[in-house]
N, CA, C and O of each residue as an XYZ file, in Angstrom:
876
protein
N      32.603     60.704    125.229
C      32.621     61.801    124.258
C      33.852     62.699    124.490
O      34.560     63.099    123.566
N      34.055     62.986    125.786
C      35.189     63.837    126.150
C      36.512     63.183    125.806
O      37.451     63.854    125.377
N      36.590     61.861    125.996
C      37.834     61.155    125.683
C      38.146     61.191    124.206
O      39.311     61.223    123.809
N      37.078     61.185    123.371
C      37.308     61.267    121.915
C      37.877     62.632    121.538
O      38.745     62.742    120.672
N      37.367     63.677    122.211
C      37.860     65.023    121.932
C      39.331     65.143    122.328
O      40.133     65.750    121.617
N      39.667     64.558    123.468
C      41.064     64.591    123.915
C      41.959     63.814    122.965
O      43.085     64.220    122.678
N      41.434     62.673    122.475
C      42.200     61.882    121.523
C      42.412     62.651    120.228
O      43.506     62.652    119.662
N      41.346     63.306    119.766
C      41.423     64.096    118.526
C      42.396     65.259    118.688
O      43.180     65.566    117.790
N      42.325     65.910    119.875
C      43.222     67.031    120.148
C      44.677     66.568    120.194
O      45.574     67.241    119.684
N      44.896     65.397    120.819
C      46.244     64.856    120.901
C      46.810     64.520    119.545
O      47.970     64.821    119.263
N      45.995     63.890    118.687
C      46.446     63.555    117.331
C      46.735     64.809    116.514
O      47.660     64.832    115.702
N      45.941     65.846    116.734
C      46.144     67.112    116.015
C      47.473     67.742    116.397
O      48.191     68.251    115.537
N      47.809     67.709    117.694
C      49.079     68.267    118.155
C      50.258     67.502    117.572
O      51.255     68.097    117.164
N      50.136     66.162    117.535
C      51.194     65.330    116.952
C      51.392     65.684    115.495
O      52.527     65.780    115.029
N      50.291     65.882    114.762
C      50.356     66.209    113.337
C      51.039     67.557    113.130
O      51.838     67.725    112.209
N      50.712     68.525    114.008
C      51.324     69.856    113.901
C      52.830     69.765    114.134
O      53.612     70.398    113.424
N      53.233     68.975    115.131
C      54.658     68.820    115.420
C      55.379     68.189    114.244
O      56.465     68.636    113.875
N      54.793     67.151    113.645
C      55.405     66.477    112.497
C      55.575     67.427    111.332
O      56.624     67.447    110.689
N      54.542     68.218    111.055
C      54.606     69.186    109.942
C      55.680     70.242    110.212
O      56.430     70.614    109.310
N      55.752     70.727    111.468
C      56.733     71.747    111.826
C      58.153     71.225    111.644
O      59.015     71.927    111.116
N      58.391     70.010    112.075
C      59.716     69.409    111.922
C      60.081     69.293    110.455
O      61.222     69.579    110.092
N      59.173     68.892    109.614
C      59.424     68.716    108.188
C      59.732     70.044    107.508
O      60.587     70.128    106.627
N      58.994     71.107    107.950
C      59.135     72.407    107.295
C      60.361     73.167    107.781
O      61.097     73.739    106.977
N      60.587     73.176    109.110
C      61.597     74.053    109.680
C      62.949     73.400    109.938
O      63.960     74.102    109.952
N      63.006     72.119    110.137
C      64.288     71.446    110.360
C      64.934     71.149    109.013
O      64.307     70.525    108.156
N      66.213     71.599    108.804
C      66.879     71.375    107.509
C      66.881     69.913    107.115
O      67.157     69.027    107.925
N      66.573     69.687    105.872
C      66.566     68.336    105.342
C      67.973     67.959    104.917
O      68.644     68.739    104.241
N      68.416     66.812    105.291
C      69.771     66.378    104.940
C      69.843     65.768    103.542
O      70.896     65.286    103.125
N      68.743     65.790    102.833
C      68.701     65.207    101.493
C      69.438     66.049    100.480
O      69.817     67.185    100.766
N      69.642     65.504     99.305
C      70.401     66.179     98.255
C      69.792     67.509     97.862
O      70.523     68.438     97.518
N      68.447     67.628     97.905
C      67.801     68.853     97.445
C      68.126     70.043     98.340
O      67.890     71.188     97.953
N      68.672     69.782     99.550
C      69.006     70.860    100.461
C      70.442     71.345    100.277
O      70.827     72.333    100.903
N      71.224     70.704     99.467
C      72.626     71.065     99.283
C      72.783     72.106     98.177
O      71.948     72.214     97.279
N      73.881     72.876     98.265
C      74.163     73.909     97.271
C      75.442     73.585     96.523
O      76.397     73.066     97.100
N      75.454     73.894     95.236
C      76.636     73.660     94.409
C      77.590     74.842     94.538
O      77.186     75.995     94.389
N      78.857     74.547     94.815
C      79.882     75.585     94.893
C      81.085     75.142     94.068
O      81.225     73.967     93.730
N      81.951     76.106     93.750
C      83.100     75.825     92.879
C      84.401     75.730     93.679
O      84.590     76.411     94.686
N      85.282     74.863     93.194
C      86.631     74.774     93.746
C      87.627     74.609     92.606
O      87.255     74.281     91.479
N      88.891     74.841     92.918
C      89.933     74.799     91.893
C      90.276     73.357     91.533
O      90.630     72.558     92.400
N      90.168     73.037     90.253
C      90.505     71.701     89.774
C      92.017     71.542     89.652
O      92.551     70.438     89.759
N      92.696     72.665     89.425
C      94.151     72.685     89.312
C      94.655     74.006     89.853
O      93.864     74.921     90.080
N      95.944     74.124     90.063
C      96.523     75.351     90.599
C      96.323     76.510     89.626
O      96.550     76.363     88.425
N      95.899     77.663     90.144
C      95.639     78.843     89.323
C      96.629     79.942     89.703
O      96.570     80.450     90.823
N      97.541     80.324     88.799
C      98.526     81.359     89.109
C      97.868     82.733     89.261
O      96.822     82.996     88.668
N      98.485     83.599     90.056
C      97.999     84.970     90.217
C      98.125     85.718     88.895
O      99.090     85.530     88.153
N      97.145     86.563     88.611
C      97.185     87.403     87.423
C      96.476     86.846     86.211
O      96.265     87.575     85.242
N      96.099     85.580     86.231
C      95.462     84.981     85.056
C      93.968     85.275     84.993
O      93.274     85.286     86.009
N      93.492     85.513     83.772
C      92.055     85.667     83.558
C      91.414     84.293     83.754
O      91.988     83.272     83.376
N      90.231     84.278     84.344
C      89.594     83.027     84.721
C      89.211     82.178     83.523
O      88.586     82.663     82.579
N      89.592     80.898     83.569
C      89.207     79.906     82.571
C      88.301     78.888     83.259
O      88.744     78.197     84.176
N      87.046     78.782     82.837
C      86.097     77.853     83.483
C      86.607     76.416     83.572
O      86.183     75.661     84.447
N      87.526     76.031     82.663
C      88.038     74.666     82.663
C      88.888     74.371     83.896
O      89.146     73.207     84.204
N      89.324     75.408     84.600
C      90.170     75.224     85.781
C      89.348     74.931     87.043
O      89.912     74.705     88.114
N      88.019     74.936     86.914
C      87.173     74.740     88.080
C      86.386     73.443     87.994
O      86.152     72.901     86.914
N      85.991     72.971     89.144
C      85.059     71.855     89.235
C      84.064     72.195     90.342
O      84.236     73.198     91.034
N      83.047     71.393     90.515
C      82.021     71.705     91.513
C      81.905     70.593     92.548
O      82.273     69.442     92.314
N      81.387     70.982     93.677
C      81.028     70.035     94.722
C      79.786     70.579     95.413
O      79.355     71.697     95.129
N      79.216     69.802     96.309
C      78.005     70.226     97.000
C      78.265     70.294     98.499
O      78.903     69.413     99.076
N      77.763     71.348     99.111
C      77.885     71.520    100.564
C      76.510     71.813    101.143
O      75.647     72.381    100.473
N      76.321     71.425    102.379
C      75.025     71.628    103.027
C      74.812     73.084    103.409
O      73.730     73.636    103.209
N      75.855     73.703    103.961
C      75.739     75.104    104.381
C      76.876     75.900    103.730
O      77.950     76.007    104.322
N      76.676     76.460    102.536
C      77.739     77.209    101.860
C      78.018     78.539    102.559
O      77.097     79.209    103.026
N      79.290     78.910    102.625
C      79.665     80.207    103.194
C      79.356     81.315    102.192
O      79.263     81.065    100.990
N      79.198     82.542    102.691
C      78.844     83.674    101.820
C      79.895     83.928    100.752
O      79.576     84.350     99.640
N      81.178     83.664    101.104
C      82.253     83.981    100.173
C      82.433     82.937     99.072
O      83.141     83.192     98.097
N      81.816     81.780     99.208
C      81.972     80.719     98.201
C      81.290     81.110     96.889
O      80.201     81.683     96.885
N      81.947     80.791     95.788
C      81.390     81.102     94.463
C      80.391     80.017     94.076
O      80.726     78.835     94.000
N      79.156     80.449     93.835
C      78.089     79.517     93.478
C      77.717     79.621     92.003
O      77.014     78.764     91.467
N      78.198     80.683     91.354
C      77.935     80.907     89.933
C      79.172     81.591     89.350
O      79.622     82.608     89.877
N      79.721     81.041     88.271
C      80.949     81.600     87.691
C      80.756     83.016     87.150
O      81.734     83.703     86.857
N      79.502     83.457     87.014
C      79.263     84.833     86.584
C      79.788     85.827     87.622
O      80.068     86.982     87.298
N      79.921     85.369     88.877
C      80.429     86.225     89.947
C      81.871     86.657     89.678
O      82.290     87.723     90.129
N      82.620     85.851     88.956
C      84.037     86.149     88.723
C      84.375     86.196     87.233
O      85.543     86.093     86.857
N      83.374     86.348     86.398
C      83.588     86.360     84.946
C      84.517     87.504     84.546
O      84.342     88.638     84.992
N      85.506     87.202     83.704
C      86.465     88.163     83.152
C      87.363     88.793     84.222
O      88.018     89.800     83.951
N      87.406     88.230     85.414
C      88.272     88.756     86.463
C      89.571     87.960     86.528
O      89.689     86.874     85.961
N      90.547     88.536     87.240
C      91.852     87.891     87.393
C      92.067     87.446     88.838
O      91.556     88.059     89.775
N      92.818     86.390     88.995
C      93.164     85.938     90.338
C      94.180     86.908     90.929
O      95.178     87.223     90.280
N      93.943     87.384     92.145
C      94.859     88.337     92.765
C      95.957     87.627     93.551
O      96.919     88.258     93.989
N      95.816     86.337     93.727
C      96.843     85.532     94.406
C      96.771     84.109     93.878
O      95.779     83.723     93.260
N      97.812     83.332     94.117
C      97.818     81.945     93.658
C      96.765     81.142     94.427
O      96.649     81.250     95.648
N      96.004     80.336     93.683
C      94.962     79.501     94.282
C      95.353     78.050     94.086
O      95.474     77.577     92.956
N      95.549     77.348     95.182
C      95.988     75.964     95.124
C      94.862     75.032     94.687
O      93.688     75.292     94.953
N      95.230     73.954     94.017
C      94.251     72.961     93.565
C      93.493     72.387     94.757
O      94.081     72.101     95.800
N      92.182     72.220     94.591
C      91.358     71.634     95.634
C      90.762     72.636     96.594
O      89.960     72.267     97.451
N      91.141     73.911     96.468
C      90.643     74.921     97.387
C      89.296     75.457     96.934
O      89.071     75.616     95.734
N      88.394     75.740     97.871
C      87.131     76.383     97.529
C      87.431     77.764     96.949
O      88.352     78.450     97.392
N      86.638     78.161     95.952
C      86.859     79.450     95.308
C      86.206     80.558     96.116
O      85.009     80.517     96.400
N      87.012     81.551     96.481
C      86.562     82.719     97.235
C      86.460     83.877     96.246
O      87.440     84.195     95.573
N      85.297     84.510     96.148
C      85.134     85.587     95.166
C      86.049     86.770     95.464
O      86.308     87.586     94.580
N      86.544     86.873     96.707
C      87.469     87.946     97.059
C      88.873     87.706     96.520
O      89.732     88.584     96.598
N      89.109     86.504     95.967
C      90.405     86.191     95.372
C      90.519     86.693     93.938
O      91.523     86.449     93.269
N      89.487     87.397     93.464
C      89.467     87.836     92.075
C      89.137     89.318     91.982
O      88.395     89.855     92.805
N      89.695     89.971     90.973
C      89.495     91.406     90.805
C      89.502     91.776     89.327
O      90.050     91.060     88.489
N      88.876     92.916     89.031
C      88.891     93.437     87.657
C      90.250     94.043     87.321
O      90.629     94.131     86.153
N      90.976     94.459     88.351
C      92.277     95.098     88.138
C      93.374     94.057     87.969
O      93.265     92.931     88.453
N      94.423     94.453     87.281
C      95.595     93.591     87.167
C      96.333     93.651     88.498
O      96.734     94.737     88.915
N      96.525     92.536     89.174
C      97.140     92.563     90.506
C      98.636     92.822     90.453
O      99.291     92.607     89.433
N      99.155     93.288     91.576
C     100.600     93.415     91.714
C     101.172     92.027     91.979
O     100.890     91.423     93.014
N     101.960     91.532     91.061
C     102.450     90.165     91.163
C     103.780     90.118     91.913
O     104.630     90.995     91.756
N     103.939     89.095     92.717
C     105.177     88.881     93.448
C     106.045     87.886     92.688
O     105.592     86.807     92.306
N     107.304     88.270     92.475
C     108.256     87.352     91.865
C     108.791     86.402     92.934
O     108.575     86.614     94.127
N     109.477     85.376     92.505
C     110.090     84.436     93.444
C     111.077     85.182     94.343
O     111.971     85.873     93.854
N     110.912     85.038     95.655
C     111.813     85.701     96.590
C     111.340     87.060     97.060
O     112.005     87.682     97.889
N     110.205     87.546     96.555
C     109.670     88.830     96.976
C     108.600     88.645     98.051
O     107.951     87.602     98.136
N     108.436     89.677     98.860
C     107.420     89.640     99.896
C     107.077     91.047    100.360
O     107.411     92.025     99.690
N     106.411     91.150    101.505
C     105.991     92.430    102.055
C     106.860     92.787    103.264
O     107.212     91.924    104.069
N     107.198     94.085    103.375
C     107.941     94.534    104.551
C     107.485     95.950    104.905
O     107.405     96.817    104.035
N     107.186     96.179    106.189
C     106.706     97.474    106.651
C     107.840     98.283    107.266
O     108.677     97.746    107.991
N     107.859     99.573    106.971
C     108.836    100.476    107.595
C     108.087    101.611    108.284
O     107.034    102.052    107.823
N     108.651    102.074    109.396
C     108.104    103.222    110.100
C     108.494    104.485    109.339
O     109.599    104.579    108.805
N     107.584    105.453    109.291
C     107.896    106.705    108.625
C     106.978    107.799    109.156
O     106.102    107.540    109.982
N     107.180    109.006    108.686
C     106.361    110.154    109.060
C     105.979    110.904    107.785
O     106.631    110.728    106.756
N     104.937    111.737    107.833
C     104.532    112.481    106.630
C     105.678    113.264    106.007
O     105.812    113.304    104.784
N     106.521    113.898    106.855
C     107.618    114.704    106.312
C     108.685    113.861    105.631
O     109.488    114.379    104.855
N     108.697    112.544    105.922
C     109.651    111.640    105.277
C     109.013    110.871    104.113
O     109.675    110.077    103.444
N     107.736    111.114    103.885
C     107.007    110.379    102.845
C     106.343    111.345    101.876
O     105.125    111.340    101.695
N     107.183    112.179    101.254
C     106.695    113.140    100.248
C     105.604    114.036    100.832
O     104.614    114.339    100.166
N     105.797    114.454    102.080
C     104.808    115.302    102.735
C     103.492    114.587    102.984
O     102.458    115.228    103.170
N     103.526    113.250    102.988
C     102.300    112.478    103.190
C     101.554    112.218    101.902
O     100.529    111.535    101.906
N     102.051    112.750    100.802
C     101.362    112.580     99.500
C     101.897    111.343     98.776
O     102.480    111.447     97.696
N     101.696    110.205     99.368
C     102.036    108.944     98.733
C     100.781    108.093     98.673
O      99.848    108.295     99.450
N     100.757    107.140     97.750
C      99.572    106.308     97.571
C      99.991    104.892     97.202
O     101.130    104.645     96.806
N      99.064    103.990     97.336
C      99.300    102.602     96.954
C      99.680    102.532     95.479
O      99.074    103.197     94.640
N     100.680    101.728     95.175
C     101.214    101.490     93.831
C     102.204    102.552     93.388
O     102.721    102.469     92.273
N     102.491    103.559     94.228
C     103.575    104.488     93.904
C     104.890    103.708     93.891
O     105.091    102.797     94.693
N     105.779    104.078     92.970
C     107.116    103.487     92.898
C     108.088    104.435     93.584
O     108.157    105.613     93.234
N     108.838    103.933     94.557
C     109.695    104.812     95.356
C     111.085    104.217     95.554
O     111.304    103.015     95.405
N     112.029    105.124     95.902
C     113.316    104.724     96.451
C     113.254    105.021     97.942
O     112.560    105.946     98.365
N     113.976    104.240     98.738
C     114.035    104.473    100.180
C     115.422    104.988    100.522
O     116.428    104.346    100.221
N     115.466    106.172    101.166
C     116.728    106.824    101.507
C     116.950    106.756    103.011
O     116.069    107.105    103.797
N     118.121    106.309    103.398
C     118.486    106.202    104.814
C     119.390    107.352    105.212
O     120.350    107.677    104.514
N     119.065    107.976    106.367
C     119.926    108.999    106.957
C     120.227    108.581    108.381
O     119.317    108.336    109.172
N     121.511    108.500    108.706
C     121.933    108.039    110.033
C     121.514    109.013    111.123
O     121.580    110.229    110.943
N     121.087    108.472    112.246
C     120.673    109.274    113.392
C     121.899    109.852    114.092
O     122.864    109.129    114.340
N     121.873    111.165    114.419
C     123.005    111.767    115.147
C     123.249    111.043    116.465
O     122.310    110.572    117.107
N     124.510    110.957    116.861
C     124.871    110.222    118.065
C     124.868    111.070    119.325
O     125.172    110.562    120.404
N     124.532    112.350    119.217
C     124.479    113.219    120.390
C     125.587    114.249    120.370
O     126.502    114.192    119.548
N     125.486    115.202    121.301
C     126.496    116.257    121.361
C     125.986    117.534    120.718
O     125.016    117.499    119.961
N     126.611    118.640    121.000
C     126.155    119.947    120.525
C     126.179    120.061    119.014
O     125.309    120.703    118.425
N     127.182    119.436    118.371
C     127.313    119.544    116.922
C     126.921    118.260    116.204
O     127.405    117.978    115.108
N     126.035    117.482    116.835
C     125.656    116.183    116.275
C     124.996    116.315    114.914
O     125.123    115.419    114.079
N     124.281    117.437    114.671
C     123.572    117.603    113.402
C     124.526    117.656    112.226
O     124.108    117.447    111.087
N     125.818    117.933    112.478
C     126.784    117.986    111.392
C     126.952    116.636    110.712
O     127.401    116.558    109.568
N     126.590    115.571    111.423
C     126.730    114.243    110.843
C     125.823    114.067    109.637
O     126.090    113.223    108.782
N     124.750    114.854    109.556
C     123.807    114.724    108.462
C     124.345    115.317    107.165
O     123.789    115.066    106.095
N     125.410    116.095    107.245
C     125.953    116.749    106.054
C     126.577    115.753    105.094
O     126.780    116.074    103.923
N     126.883    114.564    105.557
C     127.509    113.568    104.694
C     126.523    112.994    103.678
O     126.918    112.258    102.774
N     125.259    113.325    103.823
C     124.259    112.832    102.882
C     123.685    111.493    103.295
O     124.120    110.889    104.276
N     122.689    111.032    102.526
C     122.017    109.782    102.837
C     122.484    108.650    101.951
O     123.374    108.805    101.115
N     121.863    107.518    102.157
C     122.207    106.310    101.404
C     120.913    105.688    100.863
O     119.963    105.475    101.616
N     120.878    105.405     99.582
C     119.712    104.736     98.998
C     119.815    103.247     99.330
O     120.756    102.572     98.913
N     118.841    102.748    100.082
C     118.903    101.350    100.528
C     117.882    100.473     99.806
O     117.891     99.253     99.971
N     117.009    101.075     99.014
C     116.046    100.300     98.209
C     115.642    101.132     97.010
O     115.363    102.323     97.148
N     115.605    100.524     95.837
C     115.252    101.260     94.619
C     114.073    100.610     93.909
O     113.936     99.387     93.876
N     113.230    101.461     93.343
C     112.095    101.021     92.514
C     111.220     99.985     93.218
O     110.893     98.947     92.644
N     110.849    100.271     94.451
C     109.957     99.369     95.184
C     108.544     99.946     95.183
O     108.360    101.160     95.090
N     107.560     99.075     95.287
C     106.152     99.474     95.193
C     105.508     99.538     96.570
O     105.709     98.655     97.405
N     104.731    100.595     96.798
C     103.974    100.723     98.045
C     102.721     99.854     97.947
O     101.929     99.999     97.017
N     102.548     98.955     98.910
C     101.395     98.055     98.916
C     100.260     98.567     99.795
O      99.088     98.393     99.461
N     100.601     99.198    100.915
C      99.578     99.762    101.785
C     100.199    100.828    102.671
O     101.415    100.869    102.860
N      99.339    101.695    103.216
C      99.779    102.805    104.066
C      98.915    102.798    105.318
O      97.687    102.761    105.232
N      99.558    102.834    106.484
C      98.831    102.771    107.749
C      99.016    104.064    108.544
O     100.045    104.732    108.446
N      97.991    104.399    109.333
C      98.036    105.583    110.183
C      98.590    105.218    111.552
O      98.879    104.055    111.833
N      98.734    106.239    112.402
C      99.261    106.008    113.751
C      98.318    105.161    114.604
O      98.734    104.612    115.624
N      97.057    105.051    114.198
C      96.096    104.216    114.919
C      95.953    102.837    114.278
O      95.082    102.056    114.662
N      96.810    102.540    113.301
C      96.790    101.229    112.668
C      95.745    101.073    111.584
O      95.536     99.965    111.092
N      95.082    102.155    111.198
C      94.064    102.084    110.148
C      94.690    102.291    108.781
O      95.770    102.869    108.657
N      93.998    101.812    107.759
C      94.419    102.099    106.395
C      94.111    103.565    106.115
O      93.019    104.039    106.429
N      95.067    104.291    105.525
C      94.870    105.715    105.257
C      93.611    105.960    104.437
O      92.921    106.960    104.638
N      93.309    105.050    103.516
C      92.137    105.214    102.663
C      90.835    105.170    103.455
O      89.802    105.632    102.971
N      90.872    104.616    104.675
C      89.672    104.497    105.495
C      89.468    105.689    106.421
O      88.509    105.708    107.193
N      90.358    106.691    106.359
C      90.261    107.865    107.229
C      90.054    109.120    106.396
O      90.318    109.133    105.193
N      89.582    110.166    107.047
C      89.371    111.439    106.371
C      90.667    112.238    106.360
O      91.455    112.172    107.303
N      90.882    112.992    105.288
C      92.136    113.725    105.130
C      92.331    114.781    106.210
O      93.465    115.090    106.576
N      91.216    115.348    106.733
C      91.338    116.380    107.758
C      91.322    115.806    109.171
O      91.294    116.549    110.151
N      91.341    114.484    109.266
C      91.367    113.810    110.566
C      92.791    113.839    111.118
O      93.744    113.524    110.404
N      92.936    114.217    112.391
C      94.266    114.297    112.994
C      94.952    112.930    113.034
O      96.180    112.845    113.047
N      94.147    111.857    113.053
C      94.721    110.511    113.112
C      95.067    109.975    111.730
O      95.425    108.807    111.584
N      94.957    110.843    110.702
C      95.214    110.427    109.328
C      96.707    110.374    109.004
O      97.093    109.850    107.960
N      97.539    110.905    109.878
C      98.977    111.006    109.604
C      99.601    109.629    109.371
O      99.299    108.664    110.073
N     100.471    109.566    108.374
C     101.143    108.315    108.025
C     102.062    107.862    109.156
O     102.811    108.657    109.724
N     101.993    106.594    109.466
C     102.846    106.025    110.501
C     103.760    104.932    109.938
O     104.880    104.748    110.415
N     103.279    104.215    108.930
C     104.094    103.158    108.322
C     103.598    102.866    106.917
O     102.445    103.130    106.579
N     104.486    102.318    106.110
C     104.107    101.892    104.764
C     104.616    100.468    104.563
O     105.660    100.085    105.092
N     103.864     99.698    103.792
C     104.271     98.334    103.465
C     104.803     98.340    102.037
O     104.136     98.818    101.119
N     105.996     97.813    101.858
C     106.663     97.813    100.558
C     106.810     96.396    100.025
O     106.894     95.434    100.788
N     106.840     96.287     98.713
C     107.086     94.997     98.051
C     108.584     94.914     97.748
O     109.089     95.607     96.866
N     109.281     94.060     98.490
C     110.742     93.980     98.356
C     111.198     92.527     98.405
O     110.428     91.628     98.745
N     112.464     92.318     98.060
C     113.021     90.972     98.209
C     113.619     90.831     99.611
O     113.686     91.794    100.374
N     114.047     89.617     99.929
C     114.516     89.327    101.285
C     115.758     90.134    101.661
O     115.872     90.599    102.795
N     116.680     90.303    100.729
C     117.897     91.057    101.018
C     117.595     92.512    101.337
O     118.177     93.089    102.256
N     116.678     93.106    100.571
C     116.295     94.497    100.812
C     115.575     94.637    102.140
O     115.800     95.601    102.872
N     114.701     93.672    102.459
C     113.995     93.706    103.739
C     114.979     93.664    104.901
O     114.801     94.364    105.898
N     116.019     92.840    104.769
C     117.042     92.739    105.812
C     117.772     94.063    105.988
O     118.040     94.488    107.112
N     118.095     94.716    104.867
C     118.806     95.990    104.919
C     117.917     97.080    105.548
O     118.393     97.890    106.342
N     116.641     97.090    105.189
C     115.715     98.074    105.754
C     115.555     97.876    107.260
O     115.504     98.844    108.020
N     115.477     96.611    107.685
C     115.343     96.312    109.111
C     116.538     96.845    109.885
O     116.383     97.378    110.984
N     117.716     96.703    109.320
C     118.940     97.176    109.968
C     118.983     98.697    110.011
O     119.291     99.283    111.050
N     118.678     99.336    108.891
C     118.818    100.788    108.793
C     117.785    101.536    109.633
O     118.103    102.584    110.195
N     116.562    101.026    109.731
C     115.568    101.794    110.477
C     115.835    101.784    111.983
O     115.238    102.564    112.725
N     116.730    100.902    112.436
C     117.158    100.921    113.832
C     118.274    101.942    114.056
O     118.583    102.297    115.193
N     118.873    102.408    112.963
C     120.032    103.299    113.060
C     119.705    104.752    112.715
O     120.484    105.651    113.031
N     118.558    104.992    112.069
C     118.240    106.356    111.666
C     116.865    106.460    111.054
O     115.950    105.733    111.443
N     116.707    107.363    110.092
C     115.406    107.602    109.465
C     115.381    107.059    108.040
O     116.404    107.021    107.356
N     114.191    106.641    107.605
C     113.975    106.170    106.240
C     112.973    107.103    105.565
O     111.855    107.286    106.045
N     113.390    107.685    104.451
C     112.542    108.605    103.697
C     112.178    107.990    102.355
O     112.903    107.146    101.829
N     111.056    108.418    101.812
C     110.595    107.901    100.531
C     110.764    108.947     99.438
O     110.295    110.078     99.564
N     111.433    108.559     98.376
C     111.569    109.405     97.191
C     110.664    108.830     96.113
O     110.922    107.743     95.595
N     109.595    109.562     95.772
C     108.606    109.065     94.809
C     109.128    109.255     93.390
O     109.426    110.372     92.969
N     109.232    108.141     92.659
C     109.756    108.173     91.293
C     108.633    108.098     90.251
O     108.744    108.642     89.153
N     107.545    107.406     90.630
C     106.429    107.247     89.708
C     105.140    107.085     90.502
O     105.040    106.232     91.384
N     104.148    107.923     90.172
C     102.882    107.853     90.877
C     102.056    106.663     90.369
O     102.019    106.383     89.171
N     101.405    105.980     91.293
C     100.584    104.826     90.929
C      99.248    105.249     90.351
O      98.902    106.430     90.348
N      98.503    104.273     89.864
C      97.211    104.564     89.216
C      96.192    105.068     90.210
O      95.215    105.695     89.798
N      96.368    104.824     91.517
C      95.413    105.280     92.523
C      95.780    106.625     93.127
O      95.079    107.126     94.007
N      96.890    107.219     92.651
C      97.330    108.484     93.218
C      96.517    109.635     92.666
O      95.994    109.574     91.554
N      96.422    110.687     93.465
C      95.767    111.909     93.014
C      96.790    112.733     92.251
O      97.817    113.135     92.798
N      96.497    112.977     90.985
C      97.464    113.684     90.134
C      97.390    115.181     90.420
O      98.122    115.962     89.812
């Protein structure tokens, strides 16, 4: 009698283990896969999304950023070029018209201070000129060298981002925070301008002359 109870108990445990494995262990079958989107062809930056440019595939464990429904990016624009065959990242799309880079343009950061950046009142998408002033070489009357005026080394360039002395984005800090002071700005420039800026910032100071406030600026 006792042996039957042990046999029954053993079979019950086996059944519980089998059920647990079926319920909790991921099934490798098709029903466990998720449909995600990828680029069927190259998608240029700035274009409104056309569903015909996408195709689908199935993955077992989709990442959070993968687009699983085109409604996630409906009526949005690509903020950067998306190569054919790449999984679609919803962070690659925005409601805003992106700042487009022309052939030969890129990003370049320059060191600056609030007093050289319109008193710190600059914002992303502001259009600026960059003015170079040579650093005095020393001596009691060295400041006289500044009387010759500055040199415009970049014109009509766009501010892409602004960083604080602690390396944070200015937008992520409070205005009354001592660490909010501008330390560098990233500009959209061509290679020749980037080369000139690299040379000049080793020789003196670079100041920003704001010509047009961007859409994110406080008027």
